[in-house]
N, C-alpha and C positions, 0 to 999 in steps of 0.2 A: 627186344632188349637182350643183346648178346651176352654170353657168359664171360666174354673177354672184358666187359665193363667192370668186373669186380677187381678191386685193387688187391685184396687179400682174401684167402679162404682159411679160416682158423676154426678148428673143431667142428667141421662141417657147416660153418657159418660163413656166408659170403659178405664182404664189406666193400662198398663202392668208394669209401673214403679211407685213406691210409691211416695207420696207427698214429703217426705223428700229428696228423690233422685232427683225428678224433680226440686226442688229449686236450684239445682246446675247449671242447664243449661237453665231453662225456665225463660224468662224475661216477658212473657205475651202472650196473644193470639191475633191473627189477624183474621179479618173477611174473610172468604173464599167465593169468588163469584162462586157459583155453577150453572151450566147450561148454561154458556156462550160458552163453547167449546165442540166440538164433541168428545173430548178426555176425558171428564168427565164421571164418571161411578159409579155404585153402587156395593159395595162389600157385598155379602149376604152369611151369614153362618147360618145354621139351627141346633138346638139342640132339643133333646127330654126332657121329664120332669126330667130325671136323668143327664142332662148336657152332654149327649153323642152326639157327632157331627154326623149328618146324611148325607148320600150321596144324591146328587141332580141330577135330570135328568137322561137321558139314559146313559150318560157317567159315572155317579156315582161320580162326583167331589165333594169334601168336601167344596170347596169355589167356588162360582159362581160370575162372573163379568158381569154386564149388562151395556154396553155402552149406553150413552144417547145422544139424538139429539133434535133439536127443534121440531121434529115431534112426538117422543115417550115420551118426558119428562112428558107430562100430563097423560100418562098411569100409571105412578108410583107415581105421587105426587097428593095428594088431596088438591088442592088450594082453600082456602076459598074465599067467595065473598069479593071483594074489595082488595084482595091481588094478585098481578100480578108479573110475572117475566118481568119487563119492566123498562126502564129508570132509572136503578140503584136503584130501590126500592125493597128491598128484605125482606122477613119475617125473624124474629128472630128465628123462628122454622119452620121446614119442616114437613108436614104431609104426610107420605109415606104409600102407600097401601101395608101393610105387607101381607094381605090375598092373594093378587095377586102373590106376590113373593113366598109364600108357595105353592100355587096351581101350579105355573110354575115349582117348584122343584119336583112336583110329589106327593104331599100329600094333602088330602082333609079333613081328620078328625084326631083329636088327640090334645094333649096338647104340644105346642111347645114353644121354646124360640128362639128368632131371634137376630142376630147381624148384624146390618146394618151400613156400613161405606160409607160416601160420599167421593170419591177420585177425586183429580185433578191430572191427569197424567202429569208427567214431563219427567222422563227418566225411561225406562224399563216397562215391561208388563208381565202378567202371561204367555203369549205365550213363548214357548221354544226359539224361534229365536229372541226374543226382550228382552232378559234379560241382566243384568249386572252380572259379576262374580267377586268375591273377589280375587285379585291377591296376596295381601300382607296385613298383620296386623302389626301395629307398636308395638314395645316392650312394650310401655305403655298401649297398647290395647285401646287407645283413638282415633286412626285414622286407616282408611282402604284405600287401593288403589283399585278402581273399574275400570274395563275395560269392554267394550261392547263385546258381542259375534259377531264375524264377519264371515259371510258365505254368500253364494249366496242369501239366503232368506232374511237375515237381511239387506243386501245392498238395497233391494227393499222397505224397510220400512223407517220410519223416526227416527229410533233408533240412527244412527250415527249423524244425524243433531241435535237431542236433546242432545246427549252426548257432542257435540262440544259447544253448547250454555252453558251448565252447566260448562264445563271445562274452557271456556273463561271468565266466570263471567258475561255474558250478561243476559239480562232480557227476560224471556218468555212473550209472548203476554198475557197469562192468568194472569200473576202476575202484569201487568200494569193496568188492569181494575180498581182496587181500586183507583189508581191515577187519572184515567179518571173521575170516579164518583166525587171525591173531586174537581177536576178542573172545572167540569160543575157546581157544586153547589156553587162555589165561585163567579160566575157571577150573578149580580143582575140587571135586566133591569130597575128598577126604579132609578138607579144611573147614567144612561147613559147621560141624559140631563144635570144634574148638572156637570158631568165631562167635557162635551163639553163646557159649559159656562165658567167653571173655567179655562179651557185650552186655549180657543180661544176668549172668551169674549162674552158679551151679544149681541153686534151689529153683530158680525160674525154669531152667532147662528140664529138671526132674519133674516139675509140675506140668510142663508142656508135654512131656512124654506120657505121663499118666493120664492127663485129661484127654488127649487124642488117641490113647490106646495104641501107641506105636510099638510094635514088637521088635523090629530091627531098624534103628534110625539110619545107620550107614547104608544098609541095603536099600532103604527107601530113597535116600539122597542119590545113590548111584542110578536108580531107575529114572528119577527125575532128570538127572543130567543127560543120560543117554537119550531120553525122549526129547529134551531140549536141543541137543546136538543134531539129531535127525530132523527135527522140525525146522531148524535153522537152515540146514542143507536144502530141504524141500522148498522153503520160502525163496531162497536165492537161486534156485534152479527152476523157478516158475512152476512149482508144484504146490498142491494144497498143503498148508502147514497146520491146519486146525486139527488137533489130535482127536477131537470129538466128532469130526465130520466123517460121513460114510465114504467120501471121496478123498480121504487122507492119503497123501503120497501120489495122487494122480496129477497129470499135467493139466494146468489151468487152460481154459478156453480163451482167455484174454491175454494179450501181450503185457509183459511187465513194463513199468514206467522206465523211461530212459534216464530220468534224472533221479538221483538219490544222494542223501547226505549221511554223515555219521549220526546225526540226531535221529534220522529216520531208522537207522539200524538199531539204535538204543530203544526206540519205542516198539519196534517189532520184537526185539528180544524180550522186552518187559511183558508183552502180551503172551508170548510163547511160554515163558517160564511160569507165568501165573496159571496158564492152562495145564501145564505139566504138574504143578503142585496140587491143583484142585483134583486131578485125576488120581494121583498116588497117595495123597495125604488122607488118612482115615478120617471119618466123620467125627466131629467133636461130640463128646458125651454131654448133652445138655439136659438138665432136670426139667421135665415137662410139667410136674405138679408140685404144689407147695402144701405144707402141713404145719399145724400149730401145736404147741404144747402149753400146758398150764403152768409150767415152771417159771416162765417169764411174764405171766399175766400181771402180777402185782408190780406196780412201779413205785419206786421209793421217792420219786421227786414230784409226785402229784400229776404226772402226765395223764394218768387215767381219768382224772376229773375233767380234763380239757378235751382230749381226743377220745372219740367214741369208736368202738369196734364195729366194723361192718360184718354182720352175720347173715344178712338176707338182702333182698333187692329193695327193701323199704328205704325210701329217701329220708335221711335224718337231717332235720333242721338244727343247726347249732344255736345255742343260746346267745342272746345279745349280751355282751359284757357290760356290767354296770361300773361306772367310773365315778368316784367321789372326789370332789375338788374342795379343798379347805383353804381359807384365806386367813393369814395371820394378821392380827390387828397391830397397828404400829403404835408404840408408846413413846411419849416424850417426857423429858425432865421438866421440873418446875421453871428453871431458868429459860428453857426453850419456849415454854408456854408464855412467860412474861414478855419475852422478846417479840413473839408473834402478835400479842395483844397491843404492844406499844406501836408496832409498825402499822397495825390495822387502824389505830386511833389517829395516827398522824396523817394517814392518807385520806383525803376527803372522799366521801362517798360519790359525790357528783362534781365534776369540774365545770365551772361556768364557761359557756361558749361565747366568745366575744362577738359583738355585733358591730358592723361597720355600715355607716351611712354612705349613700351614693353621692359622690362629689358633685357640687353645683358650680360649674365653671363660670367665671365672669369675664366679660370682654373688656379690654382696655384699649383706649385710643390715644395716640400720641400725635401732637402737632408741633412742628418747629417753625419758628419765625426768625427770619434774618433781617436785621435792619442795617442799613449802611449803603454807601455808594460804591459802585464797582468801576474800575477803570480797566481799559483794555491795554495790555502790554504786548510787546512784540511777538510773543508766542501765540497770540490769537485767542488765548483762554481768558476767562474772567477772573480777576483776583481782587480781593477787597483792599482798600488802602490801609496802610500800617497804622494810621492814627485813628481809624474808625473802630468802634466797639461793636462786637457781635452779641446781640441779645437773643436769648432763647427762652421760650416758655412752653411748658408742657402741661397739657390738660389731660 
């Protein structure tokens, strides 16, 4: 990748796209937190005086990637006095030991041009088994479809996990670090006492100071905040953040999770601040023994007759309460009594039950007799003559 491919070089930054074209999609720049992750690396390209790209090392690669860790980061960065990679305080400029990079590339003398890029790895790597490949390009040539290379080697790396995080739209742990820095900086220990007084009142605050025996509240809050700030830095630089652990501040043996969210940051901060408060807040003065006085023994409302005092381990059986139930007799007037008697006399004591006999059905027979002569008419049916009389008799 020749240095001539850069369209512009502004403030020691090389751009392969012109300013006019970058205005189409660039909205600004974000601060990159470098050196917090073991996946951060330096991309190093070396040129001669004629801008020809030079091979590096025994393998002769034109581009070399140097992974960084908390152990070797000081080998490549010349950190000035008073500038530290700590507690979210980062320099605006990085001073890199370019001479060391040139020597490691296999060159000791000459005139060289260097191209150094600080990379935060997200998905894909220079390794053949950790690459993404372009499956499809949209007709507008503004979108591409990327897929990971899947084989037995890539399955043992974090390529697929990183690809899933990108595909689901989740946050990488390294991208959450700027949010952590802003979150910690929003806390002001000098405002704690005022917040408590405003929320719970002056009297409650005074009782709190007295009950816990706090000599200097502001001093205690400052210690809690400094401990919280340091523990948060340890947590997000993959160090032990438990202030009560003997390995506090030491690098963890396990790798941190690639995926992280703002909710996870809140839960971690809650755990760390509770641990800091428990360490620096004095123990609460709790009365361990109780005592009684005869001044309040006598009760004015008869409670002493119901509740018995426990003075020994003897089991006291309470008395069963006795309940008296009284029934008020109902009285009626003379008129009501006369009316009740009249109703009672008019209503028979026993009502007769009607008796029904079972019906005895009789059979009836009917016989009809027709007398007369019949003639046959054209219809084929039999009709009696009009002058004849039809006589019937029923038996």
